[in-house]
PLY file of the C-alpha trace (Angstrom):
ply
format ascii 1.0
element vertex 114
property float x
property float y
property float z
element edge 113
property int vertex1
property int vertex2
end_header
16.11 1.03 13.49
17.91 -2.08 12.31
15.76 -4.78 10.72
16.17 -8.48 11.36
16.65 -10.76 8.37
13.08 -12.00 8.91
11.75 -8.41 8.76
13.80 -7.69 5.65
12.29 -10.76 3.98
8.78 -9.67 5.00
9.41 -6.18 3.61
10.63 -7.73 0.33
7.48 -9.85 0.18
5.34 -6.74 0.79
7.14 -4.91 -2.01
6.59 -7.85 -4.38
2.84 -7.65 -3.75
2.71 -3.84 -4.00
4.44 -3.96 -7.39
1.50 -6.06 -8.63
-1.23 -3.57 -7.73
-2.62 -2.39 -11.07
-2.64 1.26 -11.98
-5.94 2.83 -11.00
-6.50 0.43 -8.09
-5.65 0.51 -4.37
-5.28 -2.05 -1.63
-4.92 -1.94 2.13
-2.18 -2.77 4.60
-4.40 -5.50 6.05
-5.16 -7.09 2.67
-1.44 -7.38 1.97
-0.79 -8.83 5.43
-3.57 -11.41 4.99
-2.25 -12.37 1.56
1.20 -12.95 3.04
-0.26 -15.21 5.71
0.33 -12.73 8.53
-3.15 -11.25 9.18
-2.05 -9.47 12.36
0.84 -7.72 10.63
-0.87 -4.82 8.88
1.19 -2.39 10.99
4.37 -4.09 9.79
3.13 -3.68 6.21
2.79 0.02 7.05
6.37 0.11 8.27
7.47 -1.53 5.04
5.60 1.11 3.07
7.21 3.88 5.13
10.63 2.39 4.36
9.84 2.02 0.65
11.08 5.55 -0.05
14.55 4.03 -0.47
13.31 1.27 -2.81
12.74 2.16 -6.46
9.60 1.14 -8.37
7.31 0.69 -5.36
3.88 2.28 -6.03
3.37 3.01 -2.33
0.64 5.53 -3.15
-1.65 2.59 -3.97
-1.66 1.32 -0.36
-4.18 2.89 2.00
-5.87 1.91 5.24
-8.91 -0.37 5.46
-11.30 2.56 5.02
-9.48 4.06 2.05
-7.78 6.82 4.03
-4.40 8.09 2.85
-2.75 7.42 6.20
0.72 7.11 4.65
0.67 10.50 2.95
3.09 12.07 5.43
5.86 9.75 4.25
5.88 11.21 0.74
8.08 14.12 -0.30
5.11 16.50 -0.30
1.90 16.27 1.76
-0.31 15.98 -1.34
1.99 13.75 -3.43
0.06 10.56 -2.65
-3.25 12.15 -3.59
-1.79 13.60 -6.82
-0.39 10.22 -7.87
-3.73 8.52 -7.25
-5.62 11.21 -9.14
-3.20 10.87 -12.06
-4.31 7.21 -12.22
-7.98 8.15 -12.23
-8.69 7.55 -8.55
-10.72 10.29 -6.91
-9.72 11.43 -3.44
-11.78 13.68 -1.21
-10.69 14.80 2.26
-7.76 12.32 2.19
-10.06 9.37 1.44
-10.43 7.32 -1.74
-13.84 7.95 -3.28
-15.73 4.78 -4.27
-13.17 2.74 -2.35
-14.98 -0.60 -2.73
-14.94 -0.34 -6.53
-11.22 0.50 -6.84
-10.12 -1.88 -4.08
-7.74 -4.61 -5.27
-7.60 -7.65 -3.00
-4.49 -9.74 -3.60
-6.25 -12.73 -2.01
-8.77 -12.68 -4.84
-6.56 -11.40 -7.64
-3.42 -13.47 -7.03
-2.91 -17.15 -6.40
-0.23 -18.31 -4.00
0 1
1 2
2 3
3 4
4 5
5 6
6 7
7 8
8 9
9 10
10 11
11 12
12 13
13 14
14 15
15 16
16 17
17 18
18 19
19 20
20 21
21 22
22 23
23 24
24 25
25 26
26 27
27 28
28 29
29 30
30 31
31 32
32 33
33 34
34 35
35 36
36 37
37 38
38 39
39 40
40 41
41 42
42 43
43 44
44 45
45 46
46 47
47 48
48 49
49 50
50 51
51 52
52 53
53 54
54 55
55 56
56 57
57 58
58 59
59 60
60 61
61 62
62 63
63 64
64 65
65 66
66 67
67 68
68 69
69 70
70 71
71 72
72 73
73 74
74 75
75 76
76 77
77 78
78 79
79 80
80 81
81 82
82 83
83 84
84 85
85 86
86 87
87 88
88 89
89 90
90 91
91 92
92 93
93 94
94 95
95 96
96 97
97 98
98 99
99 100
100 101
101 102
102 103
103 104
104 105
105 106
106 107
107 108
108 109
109 110
110 111
111 112
112 113
C-alpha cells in the first residue's frame, strides 16, 4: 500500500502524539484522532500504529482501543510483546485488556494544548 503525502503527514502527527504518552499510561486510537482534529479517523490512527514497526522510538504498546483492549497486539514481533511492555511499565493486563483502564488512560486533549 502506497501512502499519499497527506496520509504520511497524518501518520507523522500520530507518531508525534504517541511519543508524548508517558510511561505507565495508555491512550486510545480515538483519543489521538480527536486530538488531531480528525475524530472519525481512529481507524487511520490504527493503520499508523500498524506501520510504526518501521519507525524507531514509537511506544505503540501504549495505544489501545476505547475499552482498553490490546487490539494491536498481533502487529508486534510476539503475540504477548505488547502485554509484556505494558506490564514492565506497571500497567496490569488481564485477558488482553488493561486493568483499571480509566485510571491509566491518558487523554491528549486534556494533557496537551494545541
